[in-house]
N, C-alpha and C positions, 0 to 999 in steps of 0.2 A: 832272773830272780830266783833266789834259793827257795827251797821248799818251805822253810820256816818263815821266811819273809812273805811268801805267797799266802801261807796259812793265816798269818797275822793280818795281811791286807784283806783277805776274804772275810775275816771276822769283823774288821772295821766296816766293810761294805754291808755285811749282814746287819750289824747293829744300826747302821745309818738308815735302813729302810723300815725299821720298826718304830711305832709310836705307842709306847707302853704307858699304862697307868701305874699308880702306886698308892699306898695307903698312908694317910697322915697329912697334917697341915704344915709339916716341914719335910724337906727332902730326905729320904733314907740314904744311908751310906752307899748302898748298892747302886742306886740311881746315879749318884754323883760319880762313882767309879766308872759306870758304864758310859756316862757322858764324856768323861776323860778318855775313854777307850774308843769313842767314835759314835756313840748314840747321838742322833741329831734331832730327836723330837721326843716330847712327852705329851700326854693328854691328861687333863684335869677333870675330876668328877666331883660330886657333892661332898664326898668324904674328905676332899682336900681343901674345902672352902669354909671360912668363917665370915670374912668380909673382903671388900675390894682391897683394903689396905693390907690385910694379911696375905692375900694372894700376890700383891705387888712385892711383898718381902720374900715370899716363896719363889716367885719367878726370878727375882734378883739373886737369890741363893743358887738356883739352878744355873743361871747364866754366868755366874762366877766361874763355872767350869768350861763354858763355851758361850761367848757373847752372841753367837749366831743361832743358838738353840731355838727350835720351833716349839712354842707352847700352844697346844690346841685345847679346845674345850667343846663339850657337847651342849651348847646353849642355844635353844630355839626361841626363848621367851615363851610366854603363855604357859601351857601345861608342862612343857619340858624345859625346866630351868635348873641350872647348877649354881650360877653365881648368886641366885636369890633363893636357893632351895630351903633355907631356914624360915623364910617369911612368905614364900610364894612370889611369883613374878609381879613386878610393878608395871608390866606391859602385857597387853593381850597377845594372844598367839595368832597364827596365820589365818585360821578360819574366821576369827573376828575381823581381821584386817580385810580379808576377801569379801566379807559381808558388807562392810562399809564401802569397799571398792573405790577408794581414793588413793591412787598410787603415790601421791605426794605425802599423804599421811603415813603410808607404809614405809616410804623412804625415810621420813623423819624418825619413826620409831626405831628402825634399824640403825640409823646413824646415832641415836641416843644410846642404844645398846653398845654399838661399836666403841663409843667414847669411854664407856664404863670398862669394857674389856681391855681396851688399849691401856687405860690407866692402871689396870691390874697386871699388865705385862703379857697379855694374851696376843698371839699373832695369827691364829687360825681358828675359825669357828665352824664347827660341823653344822652349818645351817646356811640357807633355808631348806626345808623340805619342799622339793619341787614336784612332789607326787600329786597326781590328780586323783582325788578320792572318789573314784567312779563306782566303787562298791560300798554302799552304806554299812554293810556288815563287816567291813575291814577291821580286824581286831588290833591293828598296830598303827594306823595312820589317823583316820578320823579328823579331829579338830587341828591336827598338826599340818593339815593341808590348807591351802588358800581356798579350796572348794572343789566342785565336781566339774567345772567348765574349764577346758584347757586354755581358753583365751584369758579368763580371769586369773588362773594360776600363772600363766606366762607373764602377764603384765606386772603382777605383784612379786613374782620371782625376780624379775628385772629390777623393780623398785627396791626390793629388800637388799639385793646384791649391791646396787649402786649406793644405797645408804650406808651399809656396813663398811664397804671398802673405802668410802669417802673418809671414814674415821681412821683408816690405817690398819684395819683388821681384815684378813682375807676371808671371803665367804667360801662355802663348800656346798654346792648343790647336790642334794641327795633325794632318793636312793636310786641311782641309775640302773636300768632304763625306765624305772617307774614302779613304785610299790603300792599304787593306789587301788588296783583291781585284784586283790588277793583275799583269801579267807583264812589264812594260816599265819600265825605270829612267827616270824623267822628267828626269834630268840629261841624257839623250841624245836621247830622242824622246818622243812623246806617248802615254801609256798610255790605255786605255779601260776604263771600268767599265760593262759592258753590262747590268747588272741593272735590273729594273723598279722602279717607285717603292715598291711594297709591300716588296720585298726590301731595298731601300736603307733604308727606314724601320725595318725590323726588325734589319738587320745593321750598317749603317755609322753611322747617325745617333744611336743612343742615347748613345754617349759624348759627343757634341757637345751634345746636350740636357742631359746631366748637367753638362758644363762650364759651360754658360750658367747653369744653376740654381745652380752653386757660385760664381758671380760672377767667372768668368774675365775678365780685363781685356782680352785680345786673342785673336783667332782668326787663324790663318794659312791662306790658301787653298792648295789643291793644284793642280798643273798636270796635270790629267787630264780626259779627255772623259767626261761623264756624259750619254749620249743621252736618258735618261728625263727629264732636265730641260732639256738644251740639246744638240741633235744637232750643232751647228756650232762652238761655242766652248768651250775648256777652262774649268774652273771659275774660275780666276783672272781670266779675261776675260769671264765670263758674268754679266750683270746678273740673269738669271733665277735663278742659283744664289746669288750674293752678296747680292742685295737680296730677291728673292722668297722664297728658301728660308731663308737665314741671318737676315736682318733681320726679315722679315715673319712667316714660319712659326715659326722658333725663337726669335724675340724678342730677338736679340742687339743691344745698343746700344753696344758698346765699339769698340775699334780693330781694323780689319781690315788685316792685314799680308799681303803677297804672299810666296809662296815666292820664292827667288832668281830674279829676272826674267831673268837671263842663261842660264837652263837651256834645253837644247835643245828641250824639250817646247813652248815658246812661241816661242823665237827662230828656230827653223828655219822657221816659217811667217810670222812677223810682224816679225822683227828685234827687237833689244832696245829700240829706240825705239818701234816700233809696238806691241809688247807692253806697254810702260809706259803709253802713252796709253790703250790699250784696257782695261788693268787699272784705272786710275783712273776711267775712264768707267763701268766695270762696278760699282764700289763699293769698290775697294781704297783705304784711307786712307794707308797707308805702304808704299812699294815697296822691298823689300829688294834691294839690288844690291851686288856687290862680293866675293862669294865667289870669283869668278874674275876679274871685270872691276873691279879695284880701282884705277882710274886717274882722275885729274882729268878727262881727256878724256871718259870715259864719263859722269860726272856732268854735264858741260857739254852733251854730246849729249842727255841726257834732259831737262835743263832747257829746252833749245831745242825739243825735240819737244813738250813739254807746253805751252809758251807758244804755239808755232805752232798747236797743235791748238785752243787756245782762240780765238785770233784768226781761225783758219780755220773755226771752227764745228764741228769734229769732237768737241771736248770742251766741255761747258757750263761756263762760268766758275763757276756756282753749285755744281757738283759739286766743282771744285777747291777752292773756298772751304770747302765742307762737309768735305772730307777734311782740309784744313789745320786746321780748327776742332777736329776730333776729335784730331788730333795735339797741338794746344795743350792741350786738356782733359787728355789723358793726361799730358803733360809737367808740368802744374800739380799733378796728383795725386801724381806721382812725386816732384816737388820738395818737396812738403809732407811726405812720408814722410822724406826725407833731413833736412829741417829738424828733425824730431822726435828725431834722434839717430842716430849710426852704430851699425851692428851689429858684433858680434865674430865673427871667423872661428873657427869651432869645429871645423874639420877635425882629425881625430885623436881626436875624442871616441869613435870606435869604432862608431857606428851602422851605417856602411857595411860594416864587417867582420862585424858581427852579421847583417846582412841577407844578405850573400853566403854565409855559413855556412848560414843557414836555407834558402837556395835550393838547396843541393846535394841530389842524389838519387843513390843507389847501387843497383846490382843486387846480388842475393845473392851472386853469384860474386865481385864486387869486395869486398864486406865480408869474405868468407872469405879473400881473398888479402892482406888488409892486417893490420898495417902492413908497409911495405917494410922489410926488415932489411939491405939493402945498397944502395949507391949505384946508381941505375938509369941506363940510357941512354934519353934522351927524344927521340922523333921528333915534331916539330911540322909538321903539314900545313897550309900557309898559302895560303888563297885570295886572289884579287885582291879587295880590299875596294872597296865603292862610295864615291863621292865624299863622301857624308854622313859616313861613318866616317873617311875619310882614310887615308893610307898610313903615317904615321910613329908613330902611337900604339902604345906597347909593349903586348904581350899575350902570353899563354901561361902555361905551368906550369914550364918548365925553369928560369927564373931563381929564382923563390921556392923551388923544390925543391932547387936546388943550395945555397941558403943553409941549408937544413935538413939536407941530406945531402951533405957535402963529398965530392967525387969524382964527382958526377953529371956526365955528359956529355950533349951534345945536338946535334941537327942540325935545321935548318928546311928543309923541302922544298916547292917550289912546283910547281904543275901543269905549267907550261910546261917546266920542267926534266925532268919525267918524260916528257912527251909528245915532247920533242925528243931524249930519250935522253942528256942531258948528266949525269943523275944516275941511279944504279941503287940501288934500295931495298936490295938485298942488301949492297952495300958500305957504305952510309951508315947503314943501320938494323939489319940483322940481324947483320952481322959484329961491330960494336962492342958488341952486346948479348950475345954468347956468354958464358954463365956468369953473367949479370947480369939483373936485372929489366928488362923493356921496357915503357915507358910511351908510348903513342901519343896525341897530342893532335890532335883534329880541330876544325874550325869549319864547321858546316853540311855535314857529309859527305853527307847525303841530297840536297843541292842541287847537288853537284859530282861528276860521274861519275868523274873521275880520282881524287878523294879517296876516294870509296866503294870503288873498285877497290883503292886502296892499303891501306885498312883491311882489306879482305877478304884481300888477299894476305899482309899482315903477320900477321894473327891466325891465318891458316891455317898459316903457318910457326911461329908462336909462340902456341899456344892459351892460354898463361899470361899473355899481354900484357894490360895494363890500358889501356882506351881512355877518355880524358877528352874528352867532347864539349862544346865551348864555344859551340855555336850551337843551332839548333833540334834537339831530339832526333828521330832517324829510325831506321828499321830497319837493323841491321847484323848481321853474323855473330858479332860479339864477345859473349862471355858476361860478362866483367868490365868494367863500364862505370860511369863517374861522369859525371853531367850537371850542369853549372854554370849553364846557361840564360843564358849571356852570357860575353863575353870581356874584361870589365873587369879591371883589375889586382887589384881586391878579389876577384874570382872566381878568378883564378889563385892567389892566396895561400890562399884557402879550400880549393881542391883540393889544394894542396901539403900543407896541414895534415892533411887526412884521409888522404892517402897515407902519411904518416909517423907518425901518432899516432891509435891507435884510440879514445882518449878523446874525440877530436874528432867521432866519429860520433854 
């Protein structure tokens, strides 16, 4: 093969192992050109989505350049939603499903989501989170996990994969080998999981073993250091973890996808180009990029880095060829499913609402105080959400409660406002609630000192207040509490229903 032909082939191979994002609800010209040149995958985020129908038009536009194109999405349902980012998810997330602990329900919710995604032209979903949330202070997983018990997480990981893939959309278990026992957000820096191999085998790996046994089509690596397996390199960049543990010990033979390669956990040490090369060398088949770095120049930089690494001997050409081969294999499988017929979008069938209602838990004092007989004042305590959840997705109880009880008023308070003294709880919370019911909505109060203090202060002044916790349950001084186990739109509607209608209990 001539030098120019070899260079051209290396470029096609490099393009084929990238899964870039882009900006806009229509495909930019550069993405279409790159697909024509060998790009085999793209990933969609909230910025690309208006509706299922619009996404279907977008995916058709993309596949006009390559009918086998893989279209991925980062859609977990619950708190992390892209397909319903404008409204909030009509389905509860993993923690709510794990709380109900009915695998048939979990399978039905995932199948419902899968039908919607397939109708939109999506072929790969970066879900479910198979992480065991064993550290309650974890800043990145929380309600994205099915729970803190490896057995619960394993059976619901299996059910979720079975449901999603029954609809013709591939599942992707994440974040291998388990992101549940860390205290650092990998979007910003490198977390460490210092447990020994026996503890990892008992605590973090069972859901991934279950995922492999369930036939999951993809596994996403986590950007975390696991010294028991590799004291030097994060899992995404570690051959010991991706090949030795995932491939050889767990027997996984599907597509290995990286977590977003621009995240600080890997780029702070290796740069986005260096991290990409090391990830592919370690065993990643498809590099997710573009959650933040969604530019043509980024893709060009990574293609250049991969081809230079092959010619310079840093990356074996056989490894790049092998990764591209797995991507092609996945693409053929997915294209075959699409050829079998389109799925119908069944959102609105109500399974998400049923699941959210079943996930509610109430204290005895809350049951005794319901239903509300007058329009309340609602105080929503809003934390800074992590980048996986995003900033714009609607959440809370005030909106759906106002629809059921006209005259409901509300205020949303943020921690910075309280700390800086720009907002006083007395004037925004207690004064408008004089002579009226007070509903306090929290989201992970136990994880946020300012929020915990606010709940304590408000319930001390108003012992009759009802607290709705939409994150992980934790100890508070409130007697009347409702726990939704997630902040999806479905969970907010379910909470509003029980607040106003005792027959919903």
